[in-house]
Structure formats: structure tokens, C-alpha cells
C-alpha positions as a Markdown table, in Angstrom:
| # | Residue | x | y | z |
|---|---|---|---|---|
| 1 | Met | 87.0 | 102.5 | 92.8 |
| 2 | Ala | 88.2 | 100.4 | 95.7 |
| 3 | Tyr | 85.6 | 101.9 | 98.0 |
| 4 | Asp | 83.0 | 101.4 | 95.4 |
| 5 | His | 83.9 | 97.7 | 95.0 |
| 6 | Tyr | 84.0 | 97.4 | 98.8 |
| 7 | Val | 80.5 | 98.7 | 99.2 |
| 8 | Ala | 79.2 | 96.7 | 96.2 |
| 9 | Val | 80.6 | 93.4 | 97.5 |
| 10 | Cys | 80.3 | 93.8 | 101.3 |
| 11 | Tyr | 77.1 | 95.8 | 101.5 |
| 12 | Pro | 75.2 | 95.1 | 98.2 |
| 13 | Leu | 71.7 | 95.9 | 99.6 |
| 14 | Arg | 72.8 | 99.3 | 100.8 |
| 15 | Tyr | 74.9 | 100.2 | 97.8 |
| 16 | Thr | 72.6 | 102.9 | 96.4 |
| 17 | Val | 72.2 | 104.5 | 99.8 |
| 18 | Ile | 75.9 | 104.6 | 100.5 |
| 19 | Ile | 77.2 | 105.5 | 97.0 |
| 20 | Asp | 75.0 | 108.4 | 96.0 |
| 21 | Ser | 75.7 | 111.4 | 93.7 |
| 22 | Arg | 76.6 | 113.6 | 96.7 |
| 23 | Leu | 79.4 | 111.3 | 97.9 |
| 24 | Cys | 80.7 | 110.9 | 94.3 |
| 25 | Gly | 80.8 | 114.7 | 93.9 |
| 26 | Leu | 82.6 | 115.1 | 97.3 |
| 27 | Leu | 85.2 | 112.5 | 96.3 |
| 28 | Ile | 85.8 | 114.3 | 93.0 |
| 29 | Val | 86.1 | 117.7 | 94.7 |
| 30 | Phe | 88.4 | 116.3 | 97.4 |
| 31 | Ser | 90.7 | 114.6 | 94.8 |
| 32 | Phe | 90.9 | 117.8 | 92.7 |
| 33 | Phe | 91.5 | 120.0 | 95.7 |
| 34 | Thr | 94.2 | 117.8 | 97.3 |
| 35 | Ser | 96.1 | 117.3 | 94.0 |
| 36 | Thr | 96.0 | 121.0 | 93.2 |
| 37 | Leu | 97.2 | 121.9 | 96.7 |
| 38 | Asn | 100.0 | 119.4 | 96.4 |
| 39 | Ala | 101.1 | 120.7 | 93.0 |
| 40 | Leu | 100.9 | 124.3 | 94.1 |
| 41 | Leu | 102.9 | 123.7 | 97.3 |
| 42 | His | 105.7 | 122.0 | 95.3 |
| 43 | Ser | 105.7 | 124.7 | 92.7 |
| 44 | Leu | 105.9 | 127.5 | 95.2 |
| 45 | Met | 108.7 | 125.7 | 97.1 |
| 46 | Leu | 110.6 | 125.2 | 93.8 |
| 47 | Leu | 110.4 | 129.0 | 93.1 |
| 48 | Arg | 112.5 | 129.8 | 96.1 |
| 49 | Leu | 115.5 | 127.8 | 94.7 |
| 50 | Ser | 118.2 | 129.2 | 92.4 |
| 51 | Phe | 119.3 | 127.2 | 89.3 |
| 52 | Tyr | 122.2 | 127.2 | 87.0 |
| 53 | Thr | 121.7 | 129.0 | 83.6 |
| 54 | Asp | 122.1 | 125.9 | 81.4 |
| 55 | Leu | 119.3 | 123.6 | 82.3 |
| 56 | Glu | 118.3 | 120.4 | 80.6 |
| 57 | Ile | 116.1 | 117.8 | 82.3 |
| 58 | Pro | 116.5 | 114.4 | 80.8 |
| 59 | His | 112.8 | 113.7 | 80.6 |
| 60 | Phe | 109.9 | 114.5 | 78.3 |
| 61 | Phe | 108.2 | 116.3 | 81.2 |
| 62 | Cys | 109.4 | 118.3 | 84.1 |
| 63 | Glu | 109.6 | 115.8 | 87.0 |
| 64 | Leu | 110.1 | 117.4 | 90.4 |
| 65 | Ala | 112.9 | 115.2 | 91.5 |
| 66 | Gln | 114.8 | 115.9 | 88.3 |
| 67 | Ala | 114.3 | 119.6 | 88.7 |
| 68 | Leu | 115.6 | 119.5 | 92.3 |
| 69 | Arg | 118.8 | 117.9 | 91.0 |
| 70 | Leu | 119.5 | 120.9 | 88.9 |
| 71 | Ala | 119.3 | 123.4 | 91.7 |
| 72 | His | 122.5 | 124.8 | 93.1 |
| 73 | Ser | 120.9 | 126.1 | 96.3 |
| 74 | Asn | 120.0 | 124.0 | 99.3 |
| 75 | Thr | 117.2 | 121.6 | 98.5 |
| 76 | Leu | 116.9 | 119.8 | 101.9 |
| 77 | Ile | 113.5 | 121.3 | 102.7 |
| 78 | Asn | 112.2 | 120.5 | 99.2 |
| 79 | Asn | 113.4 | 116.9 | 99.5 |
| 80 | Ile | 111.8 | 116.5 | 102.9 |
| 81 | Met | 108.6 | 117.9 | 101.6 |
| 82 | Leu | 108.7 | 115.7 | 98.5 |
| 83 | Tyr | 109.4 | 112.6 | 100.7 |
| 84 | Phe | 106.6 | 113.5 | 103.1 |
| 85 | Met | 104.0 | 114.4 | 100.5 |
| 86 | Ser | 104.7 | 111.3 | 98.4 |
| 87 | Arg | 104.2 | 109.1 | 101.4 |
| 88 | Ile | 100.9 | 110.8 | 102.1 |
| 89 | Phe | 99.6 | 110.9 | 98.6 |
| 90 | Ala | 100.8 | 107.4 | 97.7 |
| 91 | Gly | 100.6 | 105.7 | 101.1 |
| 92 | Ile | 97.1 | 106.7 | 102.2 |
| 93 | Pro | 95.3 | 105.7 | 99.0 |
| 94 | Leu | 97.4 | 102.4 | 98.8 |
| 95 | Ser | 96.5 | 101.5 | 102.4 |
| 96 | Gly | 92.9 | 102.3 | 101.7 |
| 97 | Ile | 93.0 | 100.0 | 98.6 |
| 98 | Ile | 94.6 | 97.2 | 100.5 |
| 99 | Tyr | 92.1 | 97.5 | 103.4 |
| 100 | Ser | 89.2 | 97.6 | 101.0 |
| 101 | Tyr | 90.4 | 94.5 | 99.1 |
| 102 | Ala | 91.2 | 92.6 | 102.3 |
| 103 | Gln | 87.6 | 93.2 | 103.4 |
| 104 | Ile | 86.4 | 92.2 | 99.9 |
| 105 | Ile | 88.4 | 89.0 | 99.9 |
| 106 | Ser | 87.2 | 88.0 | 103.3 |
| 107 | Ser | 83.6 | 88.7 | 102.3 |
| 108 | Ile | 84.0 | 86.7 | 99.0 |
| 109 | Leu | 85.5 | 83.7 | 100.8 |
| 110 | Arg | 82.4 | 83.6 | 103.0 |
| 111 | Met | 80.1 | 83.4 | 100.0 |
| 112 | Pro | 78.5 | 79.9 | 99.5 |
| 113 | Ser | 78.1 | 79.9 | 95.7 |
| 114 | Ala | 81.0 | 79.5 | 93.3 |
| 115 | Gly | 79.2 | 81.7 | 90.8 |
| 116 | Gly | 78.9 | 84.6 | 93.3 |
| 117 | Lys | 82.6 | 84.3 | 94.1 |
| 118 | Tyr | 83.5 | 84.3 | 90.4 |
| 119 | Lys | 81.4 | 87.4 | 89.7 |
| 120 | Ala | 82.8 | 89.3 | 92.7 |
| 121 | Phe | 86.4 | 88.4 | 91.7 |
| 122 | Ser | 85.8 | 89.4 | 88.1 |
| 123 | Thr | 84.3 | 92.7 | 89.2 |
| 124 | Cys | 87.4 | 93.6 | 91.1 |
| 125 | Gly | 90.0 | 92.1 | 88.8 |
| 126 | Ser | 90.2 | 94.9 | 86.3 |
| 127 | His | 90.6 | 97.5 | 89.0 |
| 128 | Leu | 93.3 | 95.5 | 90.7 |
| 129 | Ser | 95.2 | 95.1 | 87.5 |
| 130 | Val | 95.2 | 98.9 | 86.9 |
| 131 | Val | 96.2 | 99.5 | 90.5 |
| 132 | Phe | 99.1 | 97.1 | 90.3 |
| 133 | Leu | 100.2 | 98.5 | 86.9 |
| 134 | Phe | 100.2 | 102.1 | 88.3 |
| 135 | Tyr | 101.8 | 101.5 | 91.7 |
| 136 | Gly | 104.2 | 98.9 | 90.2 |
| 137 | Thr | 105.6 | 101.1 | 87.5 |
| 138 | Gly | 105.7 | 104.1 | 89.9 |
| 139 | Phe | 107.6 | 102.1 | 92.5 |
| 140 | Gly | 109.9 | 100.8 | 89.8 |
| 141 | Val | 110.7 | 104.3 | 88.6 |
| 142 | Tyr | 111.7 | 105.6 | 91.9 |
| 143 | Ile | 113.7 | 102.5 | 92.8 |
| 144 | Ser | 115.5 | 102.5 | 89.5 |
| 145 | Ser | 116.3 | 106.2 | 89.7 |
| 146 | Ala | 118.0 | 105.6 | 93.1 |
| 147 | Phe | 120.3 | 103.0 | 91.6 |
| 148 | Thr | 121.0 | 104.4 | 88.1 |
| 149 | His | 122.0 | 107.8 | 86.9 |
| 150 | Ser | 121.5 | 107.1 | 83.2 |
| 151 | Ser | 119.2 | 109.7 | 81.8 |
| 152 | Arg | 118.0 | 107.3 | 79.1 |
| 153 | Lys | 117.0 | 104.6 | 81.6 |
| 154 | Thr | 115.3 | 107.2 | 83.8 |
| 155 | Ala | 113.4 | 108.6 | 80.9 |
| 156 | Val | 112.2 | 105.1 | 79.8 |
| 157 | Ala | 111.2 | 104.4 | 83.4 |
| 158 | Ala | 109.3 | 107.7 | 83.6 |
| 159 | Val | 107.4 | 106.8 | 80.4 |
| 160 | Met | 106.4 | 103.5 | 82.0 |
| 161 | Tyr | 105.1 | 105.3 | 85.0 |
| 162 | Ala | 103.4 | 108.3 | 83.3 |
| 163 | Val | 102.1 | 106.9 | 80.1 |
| 164 | Val | 101.7 | 103.1 | 80.2 |
| 165 | Pro | 99.1 | 102.8 | 83.1 |
| 166 | Gln | 96.9 | 105.5 | 81.6 |
| 167 | Met | 97.2 | 104.0 | 78.1 |
| 168 | Met | 96.4 | 100.5 | 79.3 |
| 169 | Thr | 93.4 | 101.4 | 81.5 |
| 170 | Pro | 90.8 | 101.6 | 78.7 |
| 171 | Phe | 92.0 | 98.3 | 77.3 |
| 172 | Ile | 91.8 | 96.6 | 80.7 |
| 173 | Tyr | 88.3 | 97.9 | 81.5 |
| 174 | Ser | 87.0 | 97.1 | 78.0 |
| 175 | Leu | 88.0 | 93.4 | 78.3 |
| 176 | Arg | 85.1 | 93.1 | 80.8 |
| 177 | Asn | 82.7 | 94.4 | 78.2 |
| 178 | Arg | 80.2 | 91.7 | 77.1 |
| 179 | His | 80.6 | 92.5 | 73.4 |
| 180 | Met | 84.4 | 92.1 | 73.7 |
| 181 | Lys | 84.0 | 88.7 | 75.4 |
| 182 | Cys | 81.5 | 87.1 | 73.1 |
| 183 | Leu | 82.0 | 88.4 | 69.6 |
| 184 | Pro | 85.0 | 88.1 | 67.3 |
| 185 | Leu | 86.8 | 91.4 | 66.3 |
| 186 | Glu | 85.3 | 91.4 | 62.8 |
| 187 | Asp | 81.8 | 91.2 | 64.1 |
| 188 | Leu | 82.5 | 94.1 | 66.5 |
| 189 | Leu | 83.8 | 96.2 | 63.7 |
| 190 | Leu | 80.8 | 95.5 | 61.5 |
| 191 | Gln | 78.4 | 96.4 | 64.3 |
| 192 | Glu | 80.2 | 99.7 | 64.8 |
| 193 | Met | 80.1 | 100.5 | 61.1 |
| 194 | Thr | 76.5 | 99.7 | 60.4 |
| 195 | Pro | 74.0 | 102.6 | 61.3 |
């Protein structure tokens, strides 16, 4: 999305040439391949560990860092790999997003019309709020898990990271919808109900 907004704001006349269906397909395949490879690598590295017989992870899903805490064999390689891969899979996209929006902001500030500036900022605002929500909660989870060992607080933080950003994304993007801006809620419901 950051690259899409970057091309739309900085190169609007070449948008359809740069962002074509082939590029979109390649980005989807690349994202799927890298995330699958990352999950497979961590799962295979987790299989080499030995665990105690009574296992209980204080989460509603099996988070890798929590599973590593339950192992009684040496987890140094797993922790190094977790640290390294999280820096790659979180750092590279975040730096790309920061670079894209730095270019977008510099391009917007050079625009002469206030209406163009407003339209460009409103286009990017919903994506930026989702990015801040996702990275903010993720950063908060891992910072809070370093300072607290309460399973309840860690589980609440994990819910904030795993559920809240995905749940809020449709609401954030729908606020830009023209019907949501102009019509009261009752009129929207009546329009949806009438055939």
C-alpha cells in the first residue's frame, strides 16, 4: 500500500504503467512465499527442541517466543534466528514504508494547491493509521513482554497485536467511503435494505 500511494502521489501520470496486474501478482506471490518460508523455518527449528511433558502456553495462540520459553533444551540458535528474522520481516517493510511516506510528504509539500494537498493526505491517512496501529501494538507487545512476566498481561497484549489491528482495518478504510461521510447511519441502513 505504501508503494501504491508513493506511485500515485509522486508519479500520477505513470501510475497505470508502473502498477500493473503483473506487479501486483508478483508482490502477492513474494509476500506469500516469504511468510511461508519464515513460518516453515521457525517450525522446523522448533521441532529440534525437547520440551517438558506438562505444557501450557498462556496465550490463545501458540506464539513462538512463548513456546521457546517452555523448552528445556538450548534455545540460543532459535532465539538468534527469531531476533534476526523479526528484524528482517519487520524492519525492511517498516523502512520501506517510512521511505515511501517521506517521499510522499516531500512531494505533497511541493504541491501548489491546498485541495491537492488535502486529497493526497486524505488518501494516505487511512493506510498510515493502520500501519501505526499494527506496528505500535506489535512493538508494545514485545516491549511489555520483556518487562512483565504476568501471563494475563502478556495475553492481553497479544490480543492487542493479533486481533485489534485486523479488526479495525475495515472500519478505518470504510471511513473514507463517500456514503459513510455524507449520509447518516439510518439512511445507509435503509439503502442497504431496499432492493
